[in-house]
N, C-alpha and C positions, 0 to 999 in steps of 0.2 A: 416482719413482725413475729413470725413463728420460728425464726432461726434459733436453733438450740433448745426448742421447747421440750423435746423428748430425749435430750442428751443424758438426763439423769436416770432414764429407764434402760435397763439392759434388754437387748433383743431376746425374744423367746423362740426357740427352734420348734419344729413340728414334733421332734422326739420328746421335748420337755412337755409340750401340750398333751401328748398321748400318755406320758407317765402320770401327769396330773389327773387325767380322765380315768385312767385305770385305778388310781388310788381312790378316787371318789366313787368308783363302782363297787367298792368294798367286796371284792372277790368275784363279782359277776364277770363273765367272759365278754371282752370288748367286742369281738366280732359278732357273737350271737346277739348281744344286747343292742348295739348301736349301728351296725351295718345292715342295710337292706338292699335287695337286688330288684332291678326293674325287669320287665319282659324282654328287654334288650340284653339281659345278662350283664348289666353294668352295676357294680357295687357302689352305693352312695354312702359316703363317709360322714361322720358327725362334724368334721371340720376340714378345711382346706388351707394350705399354707404354700408360700412361695417355694419352700423346700421341695414340694412335690413336682416341681417343673425343672427340667434340665436347663431351660433358658426362659427368659421373660417372653410371654406370648406376644406375638406381633399385633399391631393395630389392625382392626378389621376394615377400616376405611368405609364403613357404612354411613349413610346420611339420614339419620332419623329425623332431622329437621325438615326434610323435604318430602315425607310420605304423603300420599294423596288419598282422599276419601272418594270411594267409588260407589256408584249406583248402577245396579244391573237392571236392564230393561229388555224384556222379551218382546220382539216386534211382531205383533199380529196385525195391528192397524197402524199404518205409517203416520197418519195425522195425529192420532192419540199418543203415539210414542214420542213424536216430536214435541208435542205440548208438554208431555210429562218430563222429558229431558230438560226442556227449558225451565220448567217449574222447579225441579230438584236442584238444578244449578243455582237458581236464585236462593234456594234454601240451604246451601252449604256444600253440596256435592262438588267435587273438583274434577272428577273423571267419570265418564259414562261408558259402561260396557253394554253394547247392543248385541243381543242374540238374534241372528238373522236366519230364519228357517228356510227361506227359498230365494231364488234369484229374481222373483217377482217384486221384491222390496226395492223401492226407489230410494237410493242413498241421497240423491239431491233433495228430495222432499223431506227425508228423515232428518237431515242436518240443517234444515232451513232456520235461519236466525240464531244458530249456535256459533259462537266465536271459536272456530277450530284452531286458531293460533294460540289461544289461551287455555283451551280445554283439550286434553289428550283423550281421544276416543279409541275404544277397543271394539273391534267387530269380530264376534265369534260366529264364523260362517259354518252352517250345518250342511254344507254341500261344497262341491269342487267346481270352480269355474274360473279359468284364467281371464276371460273377457270381463267378468264381473269384478275380479280383483283389480285388473288394470284400470277400469273405470272408477272404482272406489278410490284408488290411490291418486288419480287425477284430481278428484274432488277433495280428498283429505290426505295430503302427502305424508304427514307426520303421524298417522294413526298406527295402531297395532292391529294386524290381521291375525286372528287366532285360529289357525287350522292345524290340527294335530291328527294326522292320519293313523299313526300307531295308537294314539289314545282312543280314536274311534274304533279301531280293531279290538282293543282290549275291552272296551265298554260294551260293544254290540256283538262281538264275535265275528264280524265281517268287515272287509274293506268297503270303501264307498263304491268302488268298481272292482278292480283287481289290484294285486300288489304292483304289477308293472305300471298300470295306468295311474294309480294313486301317486307313485313316486315320480312318474313322468310329470304329473301336474305340479308336484312339490318342487322339482328341479326348475321348472319354468317360473313358479311362484317366487322362489328364492331370489331370482334376478330382479324381481319387482319389489318385494317386501324387505329384503336384506335381513330377515329374521326367521327363527324357528320357534315353535311353541311346544312345550312338554307339559301335558296335563297330569301332574303327579298327584293331584287331589284324589283321583280314582283309587289309588293304592291305599291311601289313608282311610277313606270312607268305606272301603271293603274290609278293613281290619288288619292291614299290614302294620308291623311294628316300625319304629322309627328308622332302624338300620335298613330294613327292607325298603321303606319309602325312599330313603336317600340312594341306596344302591340301584333300585329300579329306575329312579329318575335319571341317574347318571347313565345307566345302560340304555335307557330310552333315548337320551340325547346322543349317545354314542352311535346308535343305529343310524341316526340322521347324518352324523358326521362321516360315517363310513360310506353311506350310499350317496352322499352329496359331495364326494371327494373332489370332483372336478369344479364344483361351484363353492368350495369351502371358503374361499377368500371373499365371497359375496356376503357371507354372514357377518353382520355387524352387531346383532343383538340376539340373545336367547331369552325367551320368556318362560319362566317356570310358574305354573299354577299350582299352588301348594295349600293343602288344608292344614289348619292348626288345631290341635287338641287342647285338652284341659291341664296337661302336665306342664305347669307354668314355666319353670326354669328349663326343662328339657326341650320344650318347644322353641324357646329362645335359642338354645344351643343348636337345634335342628336346622333352623334357617341359616345360622352362621356357618354350620358345617357344610351345608349345600353350596354356599359361595366358595368355601375352601376347595371342595371337591371339583366344582366346575372349573376353577382356576387351574387346578392340577390337570384336568382332562384337556382344557383348551391349550395349555402349554405344550402338551404332547403333540398337538396338531399345529403348533406354532401360530396360533391365531390369538388376537387380542379382541375379545368380544365382550361387550357389556352383558352382565347378568341381571335381568329384571325379574323380581319376584312379585307376583300378585297373590296375596294371601286371602284365604276364606276361612271362617270358622268351620270346623268339622260338622257334618250332619250326624255323625256316629253316636254322640252322647246327647242328642236333642230328644226331648220327651213330649208326648202327647198330653199326659196328665201333669198337673202343676206346671203348666207351660211357662209361667212367668220366670221360673228358674232358668229358662233358656237365655234370658237377658243377662243374667249373672255369668253364665258360661261364656256367652259370646263376648262379654266385656273383657274377661281375663284372657281369652284367646286372642282378641285384637291387641291387647296390651303386649302379649308375647310376640305377636307379629311385628309390632312397632319396634320393640326393644331388640328383636332379632334382625332387624334391618330390611323389612319388606318395603318395597317401593310404592305399592298400591294395595289398599285394603278394601275389600268388598264385604261388608257385614251381612249377616244372615238374620232376617226378621225372626223374632221369637216364635211366630206362628207359621213359619214357612212350610212346615211339614204337613199341615192340615188345612190351611187357608189359602185361597187364591191370593194373588198380589193385591194388596190393599194399602191405602194411603197411610193409615195409622201404624201398621206394622213396619212399613218402610221408613216412616218418619222417625219412629223410635230407634230403629237400627242406625239410621244416619246420625241422629242426635247423640247416640252413644259415642260415635267417632268424633263428633264435634266437641263433646265434653272432654274427651281424652286430649284433643288437640288444643282447645282454647281455654279450658279450665283446669286441666290436670298437668299441663306443661310437658306433654309427651312429644313436643316438637322443638325442644330447646337444646338438646345435646345430640350430637351426631352419632356417637358410638357409645351409648350409655352402659352397655354390658361389658365393654373392654376392661380387663384388669380384675374382674370378679373371679377369684380363683375357682369357685364352684362351677360357674358357667364355662370358664375357659377349659376346665378339666373335662366336663361333659362334652363340650364341643369337640375336643381332641379325640375322645374315646369314640364318639359317634362317627366321626370322619374316618378314623382308622378302621373300625369294624365294617363300615359301609364300603370302604375301599377294598377290603379283603373279599367281601361278598361280590362286589362288582367284578373283580378280577376272576372269581370263580364262574360268574355268569359268562364272561367273555371267553374264558377257557373252554366253556361248554358250548360255544357257538353263538352266544349273544342273546339278547332279550327276545327277538322274534322267534328264534329257534326254540327257546324255552317256553314261550307262550304257545307255540304250536304243539309242543310235547305235553303241555299242561303243567309243567313244573312250577311256574310262577303262580298259577292259580292254586295249586295244591299247597304251596308254602303260605300263601295269604290265608287260605282256609284254615290251616293249622294255627296260625297266629290269631285269627278271628275266633276259632273254637276255644283257645286258651283264655282270651279276654272275656268271651261270652260266659265261660264257666266261672270266672272270677266275679262277673256281674251277678250271675245266678246264685252264687254262694254268698253274696254280700261283701266280698273282698273289694270289688270295684263299686263305688257308691255313686248313685245318682239320686240326690235328695228329691223327695216327693214321688219317687218311683219305686225303688227297691228299699229305701229307708225313709221312714216318716211319711208314708203316703197319706193323702187326704182321701179317705174312703168315701166321702160324700161327693167327690168330684165326678161329674158326669160329662161325657164328651161325645156321645153318639150323635147328638143334634148339631154339633159344631163342625162336623167333618165336611168340608168342601172339596178336599182332595183325599185320595186314598193314601194313607200314610205308611203303608207297608210294601215290602218287596212284591212286585207284580210278576207273575209267571206268564210267559208268552212263548209257547212251544213253537220253535222255528228251526230251520236248518242253518247251521253256522259253521264257518271254517274252523274256529277254535272255540273252546269253552269261554264264554264271556266272564269278566270279573264283575261280580255283583256287589253293589254297595248295600250295606245293611246296618240299621241302627241296633244298638244293644238292647233297647227296651221293647222291641217289636213283639216278641212272643208274650211277654208279660202284659203288654197293653191289649193285645188281641183277646186274651183271656178276660181282662177287666171289661172290655167292651161287650163281650158275650154275656157277662153276668150283671150288667147294668139293669136296674129295674125300670 
């Protein structure tokens, strides 16, 4: 029906578009007026054209039609957690992530009445135990067991036991789970820019591939936990770039391994004051995750930084995802970002820059060596300081906090959780990577000055 519809229109090249723009600028400099640079040193153009690509970008093969809504449950009481899991599955959750603090937790009782054939379960173990893992897999063979010993080192500054013992556990665990987990959320929440996040995630995964060389063919799936920020199109591109980078790394090891991405909204831009704006932030972040190709999305309740787990906050967070899936048609197209020249260009640039940084890390001995030397921590601190300065100067805007604050807003009596970085002096092998929100210092001052 549309055959020949555009035949009467001559094609317009990128050069012609740029000439037209320069004419309309009436003497203003094109680069100074219309180009801007991100913290990743990527220049964003006013328009993108097929001419900008050497070849047509390949299909991403993501499946946005099959993303799952996840509910996170910290298991302090087995019976309560089981009832809660059953309840949230009835209310729209499709995946449950259980955080298991100790080996005293009975998995059999925890999963009672849950159809584990229809519901994929994630178990985030806060300890190392081969016997516990073996028993868990007998009960739930198709689950995801999320144990990231390098992530634990980065976050706490210490191994669970020792480097040798932790990797000995992992080697044994791989034969049971057939998967490895990389918690890249830590880097984003601590202030790393997108190129650093991607490069560190890849170097993180490469440490496992190097040290598990004898068991490498046992790995059938890699799980990346990834935090998603508010830079909408760039975050879409970040997830797509991660898949490209993993495929490149996996091909070097001659393994064909599924890449599963579990996405979470970042904590970094969440605010204590005018907290309802957090719902808007998490909505766009979840949208980026879906369009970027995340497999599982765990939303963050709007009040998570200052309230204990509560039914209302969790219900709103779950309903945000339900609206995206069932009312906003975010599950109708498998690869919705493919062919968008802007996103394709950013994806390519992020992947290329991250690959260069990854190669530099490997040339310097790898991620573990750079963590031990404090290099990774220093680079993240530098990125954090740059973004913090932008926030303090008002260049990075968080509505209701550093722009248009509600001065009558009072929060002292609302705090059920301490919403700021906690300092706990202890001996560590390496300097831990500390997660920190941008608004913390400003909020602390406001709390002190409340009447």
